[in-house]
N, C-alpha and C positions, 0 to 999 in steps of 0.2 A: 504494500500500500504506500502511496505517496501523499504527503501532507503539505499543503500550500496555502498561502494567502495570495489571492488574485484579485484583479479588479472585477467589478460587476460586468464590464464589457467582455472580458475573457470568459467569465462564467457563462454568459449567455451564449457563447459559441461552442461550449463543451458538450460532449455526448453525456447527457444526464444519466443514462443507464450505467455509466462507469463511475459515478459518484456515490460514495457510501455515506458521507456526512457533509452537511452544509450549514454554515452559520454566517449570516450577514453581520457586519459591524453595525453599530448603532446609527451611523450616518448612511448606511446602506450603499457605501461606495466600494467596499472591499468585502471579500468572502473568504472564509476559512473552509477549505474542502479537504476531504480524504478521497482519493481517487486511484483507480488503477492506471489512469492515463499519465503520461509524462507531459508536464506543462513547461514550456521553455520561457514563457513570458510571465513568470510569477514575480510577485513583489517580495516574497519570503518563502523559503523552503525549510521544512523541518525534518529531522532524522526519523522521528517517530511521533506517536500521538502524545506521549509524555512531554516532549519538547513543545508541541503545539499548545497543549494545555497550560504549560508554564508561561508561554508567551501571552496567552489571554489573561492569565492571572497578573502578570507584570504590567499589562496594558489594559486592565479591566475597564477603565473609564471609556475606552474606545470600543470595547467589545460587548461587555455585559452590563456595565454599570454597577456590578456587584464586585466587592473586593476579592471574591473567590475565583472569578473568571469561569471558564468552562472546565469541568472536571474531565480527566482522562477517560474515565469510564463512559462519559457521554459521547465522546468522539468515537470510542470503540464499539459502543452498543447501539446508540440511537441511530436509526437508519433513515437516510434521506429518501423521500418518496417523490420522484420527479413530477408526478401528476399535480402536486400542490402548487407548482409554478405555471401550470397551464392556464 
C-alpha cells in the first residue's frame, strides 16, 4: 500500500477503485489517501500508515481539528467507498 497527500485535482483523476482510505483536509484542498497506485505528483509520501497518522497528529489543525489527528487504525481499517463521491 502507498500513502500520500495529494491535491484534490490529482485525487479527482485517480482510479477510485484503487483507493483504500481517503480523508480531505479541513480546507478540502488536499487529500490523504492509501492506494495501490503509484502517484508521482504527490505533495507528501509516507512509508506506512503509522507515518501518515503521525503527520495528521502533528498537523491536526489542518486535518482534523482534533489534537489527536487520524489514528493509524482508521487508515488501516476504515475503507473508502468510491460511490460516496459520485
